[in-house]
C-alpha positions as CSV (number, residue, x, y, z in Angstrom):
1,X,344.8,51.1,198.9
2,X,344.6,47.7,200.5
3,X,345.9,44.7,198.5
4,X,343.1,43.2,196.4
5,X,342.4,41.6,193.1
6,X,342.8,44.1,190.2
7,X,341.4,43.4,186.8
8,X,343.4,45.2,184.1
9,X,340.9,46.2,181.4
10,X,343.2,48.6,179.5
11,X,346.7,47.1,179.1
12,X,349.2,49.5,177.4
13,X,352.3,47.9,178.8
14,X,355.1,47.7,176.2
15,X,357.7,45.2,177.2
16,X,361.4,46.0,177.0
17,X,362.8,45.0,173.6
18,X,365.9,43.5,175.4
19,X,364.4,41.4,178.2
20,X,360.8,41.1,177.1
21,X,359.4,42.3,180.4
22,X,358.2,45.6,181.8
23,X,361.6,45.9,183.6
24,X,361.2,49.5,184.5
25,X,357.9,48.9,186.2
26,X,354.4,49.9,185.4
27,X,351.9,52.6,186.4
28,X,348.5,51.4,187.4
29,X,345.4,53.6,187.4
30,X,342.3,52.0,189.0
31,X,338.9,52.6,190.4
32,X,336.1,50.5,191.9
33,X,333.3,49.4,189.7
34,X,330.7,47.6,191.9
35,X,332.5,44.8,193.6
36,X,335.6,44.8,191.5
37,X,338.7,47.0,191.0
38,X,339.4,47.7,187.3
39,X,342.6,49.2,186.0
40,X,344.5,50.8,183.2
41,X,348.2,49.8,183.1
42,X,351.2,51.1,181.1
43,X,354.9,50.7,181.4
44,X,356.5,53.4,183.5
45,X,358.6,54.7,180.6
46,X,355.5,55.6,178.5
47,X,354.6,58.2,181.1
48,X,357.9,59.1,182.8
49,X,359.6,60.6,179.7
50,X,356.7,62.8,178.6
51,X,356.2,63.9,182.2
52,X,359.9,64.7,182.5
53,X,359.7,66.9,179.4
54,X,356.5,68.6,180.5
55,X,358.1,69.5,183.9
56,X,361.3,70.7,182.3
57,X,359.4,73.0,179.9
58,X,357.2,74.3,182.8
59,X,360.2,75.1,184.9
60,X,361.9,77.0,182.0
61,X,358.8,79.1,181.5
62,X,358.4,79.7,185.3
63,X,355.0,77.8,185.2
64,X,355.8,74.9,187.5
65,X,353.2,75.8,190.1
66,X,350.5,75.8,187.4
67,X,351.1,72.1,186.6
68,X,348.4,69.6,187.7
69,X,349.0,68.1,191.2
70,X,349.5,64.7,189.6
71,X,352.5,66.0,187.6
72,X,354.1,67.8,190.5
73,X,353.6,64.8,192.8
74,X,355.4,62.6,190.2
75,X,358.2,65.1,189.8
76,X,358.7,65.5,193.6
77,X,358.3,61.7,194.2
78,X,355.6,62.2,196.7
79,X,352.0,61.0,196.9
80,X,351.2,58.4,194.3
81,X,354.8,58.4,193.0
82,X,356.5,57.5,196.3
83,X,358.9,54.6,195.9
84,X,357.1,51.3,196.9
85,X,353.8,53.2,197.3
86,X,350.6,51.2,197.3
87,X,349.1,54.1,195.5
88,X,347.2,57.3,196.3
89,X,343.9,58.8,195.4
90,X,344.1,61.3,192.5
91,X,341.2,63.5,191.5
92,X,339.9,62.6,188.0
93,X,339.8,66.2,186.9
94,X,343.4,66.7,187.9
95,X,344.5,63.5,186.1
96,X,342.6,64.6,183.0
97,X,344.4,68.0,183.1
98,X,347.7,66.1,183.2
99,X,346.6,64.0,180.2
100,X,345.6,67.2,178.3
101,X,348.9,68.9,179.1
102,X,350.8,65.8,177.9
103,X,348.7,65.5,174.7
104,X,349.1,69.2,173.8
105,X,352.9,68.8,173.6
106,X,353.0,65.4,172.1
107,X,354.4,65.4,168.5
108,X,351.8,64.4,165.9
109,X,354.1,61.5,164.8
110,X,354.1,60.0,168.3
111,X,351.6,57.2,167.6
112,X,352.5,55.2,170.8
113,X,352.0,58.4,173.0
114,X,348.7,59.0,171.3
115,X,347.4,55.5,172.0
116,X,348.5,55.6,175.7
117,X,347.0,59.0,176.3
118,X,343.8,58.3,174.5
119,X,343.4,55.0,176.3
120,X,344.1,56.7,179.7
121,X,341.6,59.5,178.9
122,X,338.9,57.0,177.9
123,X,339.5,54.8,181.0
124,X,339.5,57.7,183.4
125,X,336.3,59.1,181.8
126,X,334.5,56.0,183.1
127,X,335.6,56.5,186.7
128,X,333.9,58.6,189.3
129,X,335.6,61.6,190.8
130,X,338.7,59.8,192.1
131,X,341.1,57.1,190.8
132,X,344.0,55.4,192.5
133,X,347.4,55.6,190.9
134,X,350.4,53.5,191.8
135,X,353.8,52.6,190.5
136,X,354.5,48.9,190.6
Protein backbone atom coordinates (compact mmCIF):
# COMPACT_ATOMS: atom_id res chain seq x y z
CA UNK A 1 0.00 0.00 0.00
CA UNK A 2 1.66 3.24 -1.07
CA UNK A 3 2.01 6.04 1.48
CA UNK A 4 -1.04 8.27 1.33
CA UNK A 5 -3.25 10.32 3.57
CA UNK A 6 -5.34 8.12 5.86
CA UNK A 7 -8.42 9.42 7.67
CA UNK A 8 -9.00 7.53 10.92
CA UNK A 9 -12.79 7.40 11.31
CA UNK A 10 -12.84 4.76 14.07
CA UNK A 11 -10.21 5.46 16.74
CA UNK A 12 -9.94 2.77 19.42
CA UNK A 13 -6.37 3.53 20.48
CA UNK A 14 -5.99 3.32 24.24
CA UNK A 15 -2.85 5.19 25.30
CA UNK A 16 -0.41 3.61 27.74
CA UNK A 17 -1.23 4.54 31.33
CA UNK A 18 2.45 5.16 32.01
CA UNK A 19 3.66 7.25 29.05
CA UNK A 20 0.37 8.49 27.59
CA UNK A 21 1.15 7.30 24.05
CA UNK A 22 0.42 4.18 22.04
CA UNK A 23 3.95 3.01 22.84
CA UNK A 24 3.41 -0.58 21.69
CA UNK A 25 2.20 0.62 18.29
CA UNK A 26 -1.12 0.43 16.57
CA UNK A 27 -3.02 -1.73 14.11
CA UNK A 28 -4.57 0.12 11.18
CA UNK A 29 -7.36 -1.42 9.08
CA UNK A 30 -8.28 0.66 6.05
CA UNK A 31 -10.12 0.70 2.74
CA UNK A 32 -10.66 3.14 -0.08
CA UNK A 33 -13.91 5.10 -0.11
CA UNK A 34 -14.04 7.12 -3.29
CA UNK A 35 -10.98 9.35 -3.32
CA UNK A 36 -10.03 8.85 0.32
CA UNK A 37 -8.62 6.07 2.48
CA UNK A 38 -10.58 5.60 5.70
CA UNK A 39 -9.31 3.63 8.66
CA UNK A 40 -10.03 1.89 11.94
CA UNK A 41 -7.14 2.10 14.39
CA UNK A 42 -6.52 0.46 17.75
CA UNK A 43 -3.51 -0.02 19.98
CA UNK A 44 -1.60 -3.19 19.17
CA UNK A 45 -2.18 -4.64 22.64
CA UNK A 46 -5.96 -4.63 22.24
CA UNK A 47 -5.62 -7.21 19.48
CA UNK A 48 -2.37 -9.00 20.27
CA UNK A 49 -3.35 -10.46 23.65
CA UNK A 50 -6.71 -11.86 22.46
CA UNK A 51 -5.02 -13.20 19.30
CA UNK A 52 -2.28 -14.86 21.39
CA UNK A 53 -4.89 -16.59 23.56
CA UNK A 54 -6.93 -17.67 20.52
CA UNK A 55 -3.85 -19.19 18.88
CA UNK A 56 -2.80 -20.94 22.09
CA UNK A 57 -6.21 -22.54 22.52
CA UNK A 58 -6.33 -23.61 18.85
CA UNK A 59 -2.90 -25.24 19.15
CA UNK A 60 -3.91 -27.10 22.32
CA UNK A 61 -7.03 -28.45 20.54
CA UNK A 62 -5.10 -29.31 17.36
CA UNK A 63 -7.18 -26.80 15.37
CA UNK A 64 -4.50 -24.31 14.33
CA UNK A 65 -4.98 -24.89 10.58
CA UNK A 66 -8.68 -24.04 10.92
CA UNK A 67 -7.93 -20.52 12.19
CA UNK A 68 -8.61 -17.64 9.78
CA UNK A 69 -5.64 -16.68 7.59
CA UNK A 70 -5.56 -13.29 9.34
CA UNK A 71 -4.86 -14.97 12.69
CA UNK A 72 -2.25 -17.39 11.34
CA UNK A 73 -0.46 -14.56 9.50
CA UNK A 74 -0.32 -12.58 12.76
CA UNK A 75 1.02 -15.58 14.68
CA UNK A 76 3.63 -16.42 12.06
CA UNK A 77 4.67 -12.75 11.60
CA UNK A 78 4.07 -12.86 7.88
CA UNK A 79 1.79 -10.99 5.53
CA UNK A 80 0.23 -7.97 7.20
CA UNK A 81 2.04 -8.60 10.48
CA UNK A 82 5.60 -8.43 9.10
CA UNK A 83 7.76 -6.07 11.08
CA UNK A 84 7.80 -2.64 9.41
CA UNK A 85 5.20 -3.80 6.92
CA UNK A 86 3.30 -1.22 4.94
CA UNK A 87 0.34 -3.51 5.23
CA UNK A 88 -1.25 -6.22 3.21
CA UNK A 89 -4.61 -6.96 1.68
CA UNK A 90 -6.89 -9.08 3.85
CA UNK A 91 -10.20 -10.54 2.69
CA UNK A 92 -13.10 -8.98 4.59
CA UNK A 93 -14.73 -12.37 5.09
CA UNK A 94 -11.52 -13.71 6.66
CA UNK A 95 -11.14 -10.72 8.97
CA UNK A 96 -14.78 -11.06 10.06
CA UNK A 97 -14.14 -14.75 10.81
CA UNK A 98 -11.25 -13.66 13.04
CA UNK A 99 -13.42 -11.06 14.80
CA UNK A 100 -16.12 -13.69 15.37
CA UNK A 101 -13.57 -16.15 16.78
CA UNK A 102 -12.19 -13.50 19.14
CA UNK A 103 -15.67 -12.43 20.18
CA UNK A 104 -16.78 -16.00 20.96
CA UNK A 105 -14.01 -16.46 23.50
CA UNK A 106 -14.16 -12.94 25.00
CA UNK A 107 -15.34 -12.89 28.62
CA UNK A 108 -18.67 -11.09 29.06
CA UNK A 109 -17.00 -8.74 31.52
CA UNK A 110 -14.45 -7.55 28.91
CA UNK A 111 -16.08 -4.23 28.04
CA UNK A 112 -13.01 -2.87 26.22
CA UNK A 113 -12.71 -6.00 24.07
CA UNK A 114 -16.41 -5.78 23.24
CA UNK A 115 -16.05 -2.15 22.13
CA UNK A 116 -12.99 -2.81 19.97
CA UNK A 117 -14.44 -5.91 18.28
CA UNK A 118 -17.85 -4.29 17.72
CA UNK A 119 -16.14 -1.23 16.27
CA UNK A 120 -13.95 -3.33 14.00
CA UNK A 121 -16.90 -5.43 12.85
CA UNK A 122 -18.97 -2.32 12.04
CA UNK A 123 -16.06 -0.67 10.24
CA UNK A 124 -15.20 -3.72 8.13
CA UNK A 125 -18.88 -4.26 7.25
CA UNK A 126 -18.71 -0.97 5.30
CA UNK A 127 -15.71 -2.08 3.24
CA UNK A 128 -15.86 -3.94 -0.03
CA UNK A 129 -14.31 -7.38 -0.28
CA UNK A 130 -10.82 -6.41 0.85
CA UNK A 131 -9.21 -4.21 3.49
CA UNK A 132 -5.60 -3.30 4.14
CA UNK A 133 -4.13 -4.14 7.54
CA UNK A 134 -0.86 -2.77 8.87
CA UNK A 135 0.97 -2.55 12.16
CA UNK A 136 2.44 0.86 12.79
